[in-house]
py3Dmol code that shows the C-alpha trace and the ligand (Angstrom):
import py3Dmol

protein = """\
ATOM      1  CA  MET A   1      49.461  11.781 -31.693  1.00  0.00           C
ATOM      2  CA  ALA A   2      46.942  13.430 -33.911  1.00  0.00           C
ATOM      3  CA  THR A   3      43.688  15.205 -33.407  1.00  0.00           C
ATOM      4  CA  ARG A   4      40.673  13.778 -35.146  1.00  0.00           C
ATOM      5  CA  GLU A   5      37.647  15.608 -36.432  1.00  0.00           C
ATOM      6  CA  ILE A   6      34.780  15.578 -33.937  1.00  0.00           C
ATOM      7  CA  LEU A   7      31.469  14.770 -35.612  1.00  0.00           C
ATOM      8  CA  ILE A   8      28.612  17.217 -35.222  1.00  0.00           C
ATOM      9  CA  TRP A   9      25.091  15.953 -34.467  1.00  0.00           C
ATOM     10  CA  PRO A  10      22.975  14.994 -36.319  1.00  0.00           C
ATOM     11  CA  ASP A  11      25.194  12.327 -37.882  1.00  0.00           C
ATOM     12  CA  LYS A  12      24.317   8.675 -38.510  1.00  0.00           C
ATOM     13  CA  ARG A  13      27.539   7.550 -36.830  1.00  0.00           C
ATOM     14  CA  LEU A  14      26.460   9.231 -33.577  1.00  0.00           C
ATOM     15  CA  ALA A  15      23.216   7.253 -33.543  1.00  0.00           C
ATOM     16  CA  GLN A  16      24.692   3.737 -33.696  1.00  0.00           C
ATOM     17  CA  LYS A  17      25.253   1.209 -30.971  1.00  0.00           C
ATOM     18  CA  CYS A  18      29.023   0.670 -30.735  1.00  0.00           C
ATOM     19  CA  VAL A  19      30.770  -2.705 -30.699  1.00  0.00           C
ATOM     20  CA  ALA A  20      32.953  -4.025 -27.873  1.00  0.00           C
ATOM     21  CA  VAL A  21      36.730  -3.690 -28.149  1.00  0.00           C
ATOM     22  CA  ALA A  22      37.915  -7.284 -28.618  1.00  0.00           C
ATOM     23  CA  ASP A  23      41.628  -6.733 -28.068  1.00  0.00           C
ATOM     24  CA  VAL A  24      43.422  -3.875 -26.305  1.00  0.00           C
ATOM     25  CA  ASN A  25      46.305  -3.453 -28.743  1.00  0.00           C
ATOM     26  CA  ASP A  26      48.527  -0.627 -30.011  1.00  0.00           C
ATOM     27  CA  ASP A  27      45.802   0.599 -32.374  1.00  0.00           C
ATOM     28  CA  ILE A  28      43.451   1.043 -29.416  1.00  0.00           C
ATOM     29  CA  ARG A  29      46.171   2.814 -27.401  1.00  0.00           C
ATOM     30  CA  ALA A  30      46.827   5.141 -30.358  1.00  0.00           C
ATOM     31  CA  LEU A  31      43.096   5.826 -30.621  1.00  0.00           C
ATOM     32  CA  ALA A  32      43.001   6.694 -26.897  1.00  0.00           C
ATOM     33  CA  ARG A  33      45.874   9.175 -27.340  1.00  0.00           C
ATOM     34  CA  ASP A  34      44.165  10.761 -30.348  1.00  0.00           C
ATOM     35  CA  MET A  35      40.858  10.996 -28.494  1.00  0.00           C
ATOM     36  CA  LEU A  36      42.523  12.692 -25.507  1.00  0.00           C
ATOM     37  CA  GLU A  37      44.357  15.144 -27.726  1.00  0.00           C
ATOM     38  CA  SER A  38      41.151  15.930 -29.647  1.00  0.00           C
ATOM     39  CA  MET A  39      39.233  16.385 -26.382  1.00  0.00           C
ATOM     40  CA  TYR A  40      41.831  18.747 -24.874  1.00  0.00           C
ATOM     41  CA  GLN A  41      42.080  20.748 -28.077  1.00  0.00           C
ATOM     42  CA  ALA A  42      38.297  21.213 -28.085  1.00  0.00           C
ATOM     43  CA  ASN A  43      38.301  22.177 -24.367  1.00  0.00           C
ATOM     44  CA  GLY A  44      36.113  19.217 -23.492  1.00  0.00           C
ATOM     45  CA  VAL A  45      36.115  17.060 -20.366  1.00  0.00           C
ATOM     46  CA  GLY A  46      34.963  13.860 -22.058  1.00  0.00           C
ATOM     47  CA  LEU A  47      34.869  12.221 -25.483  1.00  0.00           C
ATOM     48  CA  ALA A  48      33.500   8.929 -26.796  1.00  0.00           C
ATOM     49  CA  ALA A  49      34.997   7.011 -29.751  1.00  0.00           C
ATOM     50  CA  PRO A  50      31.886   7.404 -31.977  1.00  0.00           C
ATOM     51  CA  GLN A  51      32.372  11.180 -31.750  1.00  0.00           C
ATOM     52  CA  VAL A  52      35.508  10.729 -33.851  1.00  0.00           C
ATOM     53  CA  GLY A  53      33.721   8.240 -36.119  1.00  0.00           C
ATOM     54  CA  VAL A  54      35.047   5.047 -34.494  1.00  0.00           C
ATOM     55  CA  LEU A  55      32.114   2.835 -33.483  1.00  0.00           C
ATOM     56  CA  LYS A  56      33.909   1.104 -30.603  1.00  0.00           C
ATOM     57  CA  ARG A  57      33.040   1.008 -26.900  1.00  0.00           C
ATOM     58  CA  MET A  58      35.641   3.385 -25.561  1.00  0.00           C
ATOM     59  CA  VAL A  59      35.495   6.771 -23.795  1.00  0.00           C
ATOM     60  CA  VAL A  60      37.999   9.219 -22.304  1.00  0.00           C
ATOM     61  CA  ILE A  61      37.319  11.616 -19.423  1.00  0.00           C
ATOM     62  CA  ASP A  62      39.440  14.277 -17.716  1.00  0.00           C
ATOM     63  CA  LEU A  63      37.265  16.500 -15.552  1.00  0.00           C
ATOM     64  CA  GLN A  64      40.176  18.721 -14.532  1.00  0.00           C
ATOM     65  CA  GLY A  65      41.436  19.345 -18.055  1.00  0.00           C
ATOM     66  CA  ARG A  66      40.863  22.956 -19.027  1.00  0.00           C
ATOM     67  CA  ASP A  67      41.919  25.318 -21.792  1.00  0.00           C
ATOM     68  CA  GLY A  68      43.383  22.604 -23.942  1.00  0.00           C
ATOM     69  CA  ALA A  69      45.786  21.321 -21.287  1.00  0.00           C
ATOM     70  CA  PRO A  70      45.742  18.012 -19.439  1.00  0.00           C
ATOM     71  CA  SER A  71      45.108  18.292 -15.696  1.00  0.00           C
ATOM     72  CA  GLY A  72      48.261  16.438 -14.672  1.00  0.00           C
ATOM     73  CA  GLU A  73      46.098  13.731 -13.099  1.00  0.00           C
ATOM     74  CA  PRO A  74      45.973  10.663 -15.323  1.00  0.00           C
ATOM     75  CA  PRO A  75      42.835  10.912 -17.478  1.00  0.00           C
ATOM     76  CA  LEU A  76      40.328   8.072 -17.426  1.00  0.00           C
ATOM     77  CA  VAL A  77      40.302   5.806 -20.469  1.00  0.00           C
ATOM     78  CA  LEU A  78      37.434   3.331 -20.224  1.00  0.00           C
ATOM     79  CA  ILE A  79      37.207   0.405 -22.630  1.00  0.00           C
ATOM     80  CA  ASN A  80      33.980  -1.647 -22.715  1.00  0.00           C
ATOM     81  CA  PRO A  81      32.467   0.219 -19.725  1.00  0.00           C
ATOM     82  CA  VAL A  82      29.539  -1.437 -17.914  1.00  0.00           C
ATOM     83  CA  PHE A  83      27.393   0.204 -15.228  1.00  0.00           C
ATOM     84  CA  ASN A  84      27.368  -1.843 -12.106  1.00  0.00           C
ATOM     85  CA  ASP A  85      25.435   0.285  -9.629  1.00  0.00           C
ATOM     86  CA  MET A  86      23.507   3.540  -9.947  1.00  0.00           C
ATOM     87  CA  GLN A  87      21.904   5.606  -7.221  1.00  0.00           C
ATOM     88  CA  GLY A  88      20.226   8.907  -6.485  1.00  0.00           C
ATOM     89  CA  GLU A  89      19.341  11.639  -8.906  1.00  0.00           C
ATOM     90  CA  LEU A  90      20.798  14.946  -9.987  1.00  0.00           C
ATOM     91  CA  THR A  91      20.117  17.467 -12.720  1.00  0.00           C
ATOM     92  CA  TRP A  92      23.013  19.041 -14.556  1.00  0.00           C
ATOM     93  CA  GLU A  93      23.262  21.518 -17.394  1.00  0.00           C
ATOM     94  CA  GLU A  94      25.106  19.453 -19.993  1.00  0.00           C
ATOM     95  CA  GLY A  95      26.887  20.266 -23.197  1.00  0.00           C
ATOM     96  CA  CYS A  96      28.590  18.016 -25.741  1.00  0.00           C
ATOM     97  CA  LEU A  97      31.510  18.432 -28.142  1.00  0.00           C
ATOM     98  CA  SER A  98      29.246  17.043 -30.883  1.00  0.00           C
ATOM     99  CA  VAL A  99      26.623  19.722 -30.165  1.00  0.00           C
ATOM    100  CA  PRO A 100      28.795  22.863 -29.934  1.00  0.00           C
ATOM    101  CA  ASN A 101      27.617  25.924 -27.987  1.00  0.00           C
ATOM    102  CA  GLU A 102      24.410  24.262 -26.773  1.00  0.00           C
ATOM    103  CA  VAL A 103      23.367  23.135 -23.302  1.00  0.00           C
ATOM    104  CA  GLY A 104      20.378  21.377 -21.842  1.00  0.00           C
ATOM    105  CA  GLN A 105      19.260  20.123 -18.442  1.00  0.00           C
ATOM    106  CA  VAL A 106      19.444  16.372 -18.003  1.00  0.00           C
ATOM    107  CA  THR A 107      18.510  14.357 -14.908  1.00  0.00           C
ATOM    108  CA  ARG A 108      20.784  11.387 -14.243  1.00  0.00           C
ATOM    109  CA  TYR A 109      21.972   9.127 -11.433  1.00  0.00           C
ATOM    110  CA  ALA A 110      23.941  11.075  -8.817  1.00  0.00           C
ATOM    111  CA  ARG A 111      26.356   8.222  -8.195  1.00  0.00           C
ATOM    112  CA  CYS A 112      27.444   5.348 -10.378  1.00  0.00           C
ATOM    113  CA  VAL A 113      29.943   2.531 -10.358  1.00  0.00           C
ATOM    114  CA  VAL A 114      31.439   1.480 -13.689  1.00  0.00           C
ATOM    115  CA  ASP A 115      33.506  -1.599 -14.498  1.00  0.00           C
ATOM    116  CA  TYR A 116      35.805  -1.305 -17.490  1.00  0.00           C
ATOM    117  CA  THR A 117      39.029  -2.496 -19.106  1.00  0.00           C
ATOM    118  CA  ASP A 118      42.083  -0.225 -19.007  1.00  0.00           C
ATOM    119  CA  LEU A 119      44.751   0.370 -21.665  1.00  0.00           C
ATOM    120  CA  ASP A 120      46.784  -2.566 -20.321  1.00  0.00           C
ATOM    121  CA  GLY A 121      43.778  -4.839 -20.829  1.00  0.00           C
ATOM    122  CA  LYS A 122      43.193  -5.124 -17.067  1.00  0.00           C
ATOM    123  CA  PRO A 123      39.766  -4.949 -15.375  1.00  0.00           C
ATOM    124  CA  GLN A 124      39.157  -1.769 -13.349  1.00  0.00           C
ATOM    125  CA  ARG A 125      36.342  -0.113 -11.452  1.00  0.00           C
ATOM    126  CA  VAL A 126      35.587   3.578 -10.985  1.00  0.00           C
ATOM    127  CA  THR A 127      32.977   5.299  -8.829  1.00  0.00           C
ATOM    128  CA  GLY A 128      31.661   8.660  -9.982  1.00  0.00           C
ATOM    129  CA  GLU A 129      29.727  11.217  -7.973  1.00  0.00           C
ATOM    130  CA  GLY A 130      28.368  14.587  -9.060  1.00  0.00           C
ATOM    131  CA  LEU A 131      29.975  15.792 -12.296  1.00  0.00           C
ATOM    132  CA  ALA A 132      31.995  12.557 -12.563  1.00  0.00           C
ATOM    133  CA  SER A 133      28.755  10.547 -12.455  1.00  0.00           C
ATOM    134  CA  VAL A 134      27.197  12.820 -15.095  1.00  0.00           C
ATOM    135  CA  ALA A 135      30.273  12.515 -17.339  1.00  0.00           C
ATOM    136  CA  LEU A 136      30.373   8.716 -17.091  1.00  0.00           C
ATOM    137  CA  GLN A 137      26.685   8.427 -18.025  1.00  0.00           C
ATOM    138  CA  HIS A 138      26.913  11.072 -20.782  1.00  0.00           C
ATOM    139  CA  GLU A 139      29.952   9.435 -22.420  1.00  0.00           C
ATOM    140  CA  CYS A 140      28.617   5.877 -22.111  1.00  0.00           C
ATOM    141  CA  ASP A 141      25.305   7.027 -23.633  1.00  0.00           C
ATOM    142  CA  HIS A 142      27.289   7.850 -26.790  1.00  0.00           C
ATOM    143  CA  LEU A 143      28.169   4.147 -27.062  1.00  0.00           C
ATOM    144  CA  GLU A 144      24.436   3.407 -27.301  1.00  0.00           C
ATOM    145  CA  GLY A 145      23.944   6.079 -29.957  1.00  0.00           C
ATOM    146  CA  LYS A 146      22.323   8.441 -27.463  1.00  0.00           C
ATOM    147  CA  LEU A 147      23.106  12.135 -26.894  1.00  0.00           C
ATOM    148  CA  PHE A 148      22.000  14.610 -24.235  1.00  0.00           C
ATOM    149  CA  VAL A 149      19.638  16.211 -26.760  1.00  0.00           C
ATOM    150  CA  ASP A 150      17.626  12.966 -26.706  1.00  0.00           C
ATOM    151  CA  TYR A 151      16.583  13.855 -23.141  1.00  0.00           C
ATOM    152  CA  LEU A 152      15.243  17.283 -24.135  1.00  0.00           C
ATOM    153  CA  SER A 153      11.746  18.137 -25.301  1.00  0.00           C
ATOM    154  CA  PRO A 154      11.139  17.592 -29.045  1.00  0.00           C
ATOM    155  CA  ILE A 155      10.733  21.365 -29.461  1.00  0.00           C
ATOM    156  CA  LYS A 156      14.082  22.209 -27.859  1.00  0.00           C
ATOM    157  CA  ARG A 157      15.790  19.338 -29.691  1.00  0.00           C
ATOM    158  CA  ASN A 158      14.495  20.592 -33.036  1.00  0.00           C
ATOM    159  CA  VAL A 159      15.689  24.132 -32.360  1.00  0.00           C
ATOM    160  CA  ILE A 160      19.181  22.791 -31.603  1.00  0.00           C
ATOM    161  CA  ARG A 161      19.013  20.469 -34.608  1.00  0.00           C
ATOM    162  CA  ARG A 162      18.340  23.364 -36.966  1.00  0.00           C
ATOM    163  CA  ARG A 163      21.256  25.356 -35.515  1.00  0.00           C
ATOM    164  CA  MET A 164      23.569  22.344 -35.902  1.00  0.00           C
ATOM    165  CA  LEU A 165      22.538  21.784 -39.536  1.00  0.00           C
ATOM    166  CA  LYS A 166      23.342  25.437 -40.228  1.00  0.00           C
ATOM    167  CA  LEU A 167      26.707  25.125 -38.452  1.00  0.00           C
ATOM    168  CA  LYS A 168      27.540  21.981 -40.438  1.00  0.00           C
ATOM    169  CA  ALA A 169      26.641  23.698 -43.711  1.00  0.00           C
ATOM    170  CA  GLU A 170      28.928  26.636 -42.808  1.00  0.00           C
ATOM    171  CA  ARG A 171      31.788  24.274 -41.950  1.00  0.00           C
ATOM    172  CA  GLU A 172      31.310  22.401 -45.204  1.00  0.00           C
ATOM    173  CA  ARG A 173      31.519  25.677 -47.140  1.00  0.00           C
ATOM    174  CA  ASN A 174      34.701  26.705 -45.327  1.00  0.00           C
ATOM    175  CA  ARG A 175      36.385  23.327 -45.642  1.00  0.00           C
ATOM    176  CA  PRO A 176      39.613  23.560 -47.646  1.00  0.00           C
ATOM    177  CA  VAL A 177      39.325  21.961 -51.043  1.00  0.00           C
ATOM    178  CA  GLN A 178      41.182  18.652 -51.243  1.00  0.00           C
ATOM    179  CA  ALA A 179      43.863  18.609 -53.898  1.00  0.00           C
ATOM    180  CA  ALA A 180      43.314  15.745 -56.285  1.00  0.00           C
ATOM    181  CA  ALA A 181      46.182  14.151 -58.200  1.00  0.00           C
ATOM    182  CA  LEU A 182      44.759  13.420 -61.620  1.00  0.00           C
TER     183      LEU A 182
END
"""
ligand_1 = """\
1
ZN
Zn 28.823 14.169 -25.693
"""
view = py3Dmol.view(width=600, height=400)
view.addModel(protein, "pdb")
view.setStyle({"model": 0}, {"cartoon": {"style": "trace"}})
view.addModel(ligand_1, "xyz")
view.setStyle({"model": 1}, {"stick": {}})
view.zoomTo()
view.show()
């Protein structure tokens, strides 16, 4: 397993529509393990493949995972998720690993049913309510190139955007220099 760098918004790769996973093979299973490890290390409860620069329709969610440790419950790995039924409404204060240290209120469906393929290539269905419903919609939005900041007012989004550009510039400055063999 290996952690992968989580992209910070704004980034072109976070704004693309992702492609379906054609074959659930060992590469996809390795990607799922890397995504889970990256999510736990960043203290997140969900991560979508485009957030690690892979433009494939795949997300991982573990709502119980905290402080970098798995919850013990098997995490959800959803490949090619499709919403099947959505009901009700709820507003949640959301954050995102690609928009560190920022939150914003987003109104979403309170309950949703999602069909997906699991890591064995088998069809599955999950029903989410409350935070689980929010997480499913938030993560699947990433596969459409959409982030929670897209639901905020242009003013708030621009404030966050400026802070993220500053953060990215700082990270770039602090990045270790790659050794080049000449
Ligand atoms: Zn996110």
